Structure formats: structure tokens, C-alpha cells
DRENGUZA-954991 format. One line per field, with one value per atom (N, C-alpha, C): residue number from 1; atom name; x, y, z. Coordinates in steps of 0.05 Angstrom, whole numbers, m for minus. Example, Ala and Ser with C-alpha at 12.3 -4.5 7.8 and 13.67 -1.06 7.14 Angstrom:
BEGIN
nr [1, 1, 1, 2, 2, 2]
atom [N, CA, C, N, CA, C]
u [264, 246, 264, 257, 273, 258]
v [m114, m90, m66, m45, m21, 1]
w [156, 156, 156, 142, 143, 157]
***
This chain:
BEGIN
nr [1, 1, 1, 2, 2, 2, 3, 3, 3, 4, 4, 4, 5, 5, 5, 6, 6, 6, 7, 7, 7, 8, 8, 8, 9, 9, 9, 10, 10, 10, 11, 11, 11, 12, 12, 12, 13, 13, 13, 14, 14, 14, 15, 15, 15, 16, 16, 16, 17, 17, 17, 18, 18, 18, 19, 19, 19, 20, 20, 20, 21, 21, 21, 22, 22, 22, 23, 23, 23, 24, 24, 24, 25, 25, 25, 26, 26, 26, 27, 27, 27, 28, 28, 28, 29, 29, 29, 30, 30, 30, 31, 31, 31, 32, 32, 32, 33, 33, 33, 34, 34, 34, 35, 35, 35, 36, 36, 36, 37, 37, 37, 38, 38, 38, 39, 39, 39, 40, 40, 40, 41, 41, 41, 42, 42, 42, 43, 43, 43, 44, 44, 44, 45, 45, 45, 46, 46, 46, 47, 47, 47, 48, 48, 48, 49, 49, 49, 50, 50, 50, 51, 51, 51, 52, 52, 52, 53, 53, 53, 54, 54, 54, 55, 55, 55, 56, 56, 56, 57, 57, 57, 58, 58, 58, 59, 59, 59, 60, 60, 60, 61, 61, 61, 62, 62, 62, 63, 63, 63, 64, 64, 64, 65, 65, 65, 66, 66, 66, 67, 67, 67, 68, 68, 68, 69, 69, 69, 70, 70, 70, 71, 71, 71, 72, 72, 72, 73, 73, 73, 74, 74, 74, 75, 75, 75, 76, 76, 76]
atom [N, CA, C, N, CA, C, N, CA, C, N, CA, C, N, CA, C, N, CA, C, N, CA, C, N, CA, C, N, CA, C, N, CA, C, N, CA, C, N, CA, C, N, CA, C, N, CA, C, N, CA, C, N, CA, C, N, CA, C, N, CA, C, N, CA, C, N, CA, C, N, CA, C, N, CA, C, N, CA, C, N, CA, C, N, CA, C, N, CA, C, N, CA, C, N, CA, C, N, CA, C, N, CA, C, N, CA, C, N, CA, C, N, CA, C, N, CA, C, N, CA, C, N, CA, C, N, CA, C, N, CA, C, N, CA, C, N, CA, C, N, CA, C, N, CA, C, N, CA, C, N, CA, C, N, CA, C, N, CA, C, N, CA, C, N, CA, C, N, CA, C, N, CA, C, N, CA, C, N, CA, C, N, CA, C, N, CA, C, N, CA, C, N, CA, C, N, CA, C, N, CA, C, N, CA, C, N, CA, C, N, CA, C, N, CA, C, N, CA, C, N, CA, C, N, CA, C, N, CA, C, N, CA, C, N, CA, C, N, CA, C, N, CA, C, N, CA, C, N, CA, C, N, CA, C, N, CA, C, N, CA, C, N, CA, C]
u [17, 0, 18, 32, 51, 37, 12, m2, m24, m24, m44, m43, m66, m70, m61, m58, m52, m77, m79, m102, m92, m104, m96, m119, m113, m132, m125, m143, m137, m158, m149, m167, m168, m191, m194, m193, m203, m199, m218, m235, m254, m245, m223, m215, m185, m175, m147, m127, m107, m85, m96, m115, m126, m139, m155, m168, m147, m127, m106, m91, m86, m73, m91, m117, m136, m137, m138, m139, m114, m91, m66, m64, m72, m70, m90, m113, m132, m120, m108, m95, m73, m60, m39, m49, m75, m87, m94, m90, m97, m127, m135, m162, m160, m179, m177, m201, m196, m216, m211, m232, m229, m247, m238, m255, m256, m280, m284, m310, m315, m338, m363, m358, m380, m389, m411, m421, m429, m442, m451, m427, m406, m382, m369, m369, m358, m374, m401, m418, m412, m409, m403, m376, m356, m330, m331, m344, m346, m359, m380, m393, m374, m360, m341, m319, m308, m285, m293, m317, m328, m308, m299, m278, m291, m317, m331, m324, m320, m315, m286, m270, m242, m241, m264, m264, m288, m282, m304, m301, m323, m324, m334, m321, m331, m333, m355, m359, m344, m329, m314, m298, m287, m272, m244, m224, m196, m185, m199, m189, m199, m216, m227, m215, m200, m187, m206, m229, m248, m256, m260, m266, m244, m219, m197, m193, m196, m193, m215, m239, m261, m257, m246, m240, m220, m199, m178, m189, m204, m216, m233, m251, m268, m253, m231, m215, m201, m190, m177, m197]
v [m24, 0, 25, 29, 51, 78, 79, 104, 109, 94, 98, 126, 138, 166, 187, 178, 197, 200, 222, 228, 233, 219, 223, 236, 255, 268, 260, 246, 235, 244, 257, 264, 241, 238, 216, 189, 188, 165, 142, 143, 121, 102, 107, 90, 91, 71, 71, 75, 91, 96, 108, 127, 139, 119, 101, 80, 62, 54, 37, 49, 75, 89, 90, 96, 96, 69, 48, 21, 15, 22, 17, 32, 58, 74, 64, 55, 43, 18, 1, m23, m17, 6, 14, 30, 33, 45, 75, 87, 115, 120, 144, 153, 167, 162, 171, 187, 210, 227, 226, 219, 219, 240, 250, 269, 258, 258, 249, 262, 260, 272, 254, 228, 208, 198, 208, 201, 172, 162, 134, 114, 121, 104, 104, 128, 131, 114, 116, 100, 70, 61, 33, 25, 42, 37, 36, 55, 56, 30, 21, m4, m28, m29, m51, m53, m30, m29, m32, m25, m27, m17, 8, 19, 36, 37, 52, 82, 94, 123, 130, 110, 116, 124, 123, 130, 149, 173, 193, 203, 211, 220, 249, 264, 291, 293, 302, 305, 331, 329, 352, 345, 365, 363, 374, 357, 364, 385, 390, 410, 438, 440, 465, 473, 495, 503, 505, 516, 519, 492, 473, 446, 434, 436, 425, 439, 466, 480, 472, 469, 460, 432, 415, 387, 387, 402, 403, 415, 437, 449, 429, 415, 395, 372, 364, 342, 350, 374, 383, 386]
w [0, 0, 0, m21, m23, m24, m33, m37, m16, 6, 27, 37, 40, 50, 29, 4, m18, m35, m48, m66, m94, m113, m141, m157, m173, m191, m220, m233, m260, m280, m301, m323, m342, m356, m375, m360, m336, m319, m324, m344, m349, m371, m384, m406, m410, m424, m432, m410, m415, m395, m369, m372, m348, m329, m341, m325, m313, m328, m318, m294, m296, m274, m250, m254, m232, m218, m233, m222, m206, m217, m203, m177, m178, m154, m133, m141, m121, m109, m125, m114, m93, m97, m79, m55, m53, m29, m31, m55, m58, m60, m54, m59, m87, m104, m132, m140, m152, m164, m195, m210, m239, m251, m273, m289, m317, m328, m356, m366, m392, m404, m403, m402, m404, m377, m367, m341, m339, m360, m360, m358, m374, m373, m345, m333, m306, m286, m287, m269, m272, m297, m302, m290, m293, m282, m252, m240, m210, m200, m213, m205, m208, m230, m235, m214, m207, m189, m160, m153, m126, m105, m109, m91, m69, m68, m47, m49, m26, m25, m34, m40, m49, m78, m93, m121, m126, m134, m140, m168, m180, m208, m209, m227, m233, m264, m273, m302, m311, m332, m343, m368, m379, m404, m399, m401, m396, m415, m437, m456, m448, m427, m418, m391, m391, m366, m342, m347, m325, m313, m330, m322, m304, m313, m299, m272, m272, m247, m227, m237, m219, m209, m226, m217, m195, m198, m178, m152, m154, m130, m115, m130, m117, m105, m118, m108, m82, m82, m57, m35]
***
């Protein structure tokens, strides 16, 4: 549990590399906040991983500065 008590903020966290990173960080004990555009995909991922309160989702677009700033603010 190298990442216990750490918080990770991951954009694009519902697919590909972002999802892989989220899964790895969860395995290592981190709490993970993901941001992505597709809410349904995020809900499916959250159900699959069954990480409880250690995994939270925020809808947003990483190409939009306001979205990223809001995501970081909410994560903190």
C-alpha cells in the first residue's frame, strides 16, 4: 500500500491509460478522483471497481481550463 493516504486526480480516468492508472492507484491504497466527459461510462467503471468512497467522479472536459480548475478544486 505505497499510496495509502494519498489522493490522485486523474483526467480521462474512465478508459485507456487513465483508467489503468486509476486502477493501479486504487490497488496501492490511494483515494482517486477521476474526471471524464461520459457520465454513464464513469458510473459503469465505478460499479465494476467497487472501490466505495475511495473513487469519485466529476464530469468535465480536460481541454477546458475551467473544467480542470473546478475538478482540482473539488478534489482538494
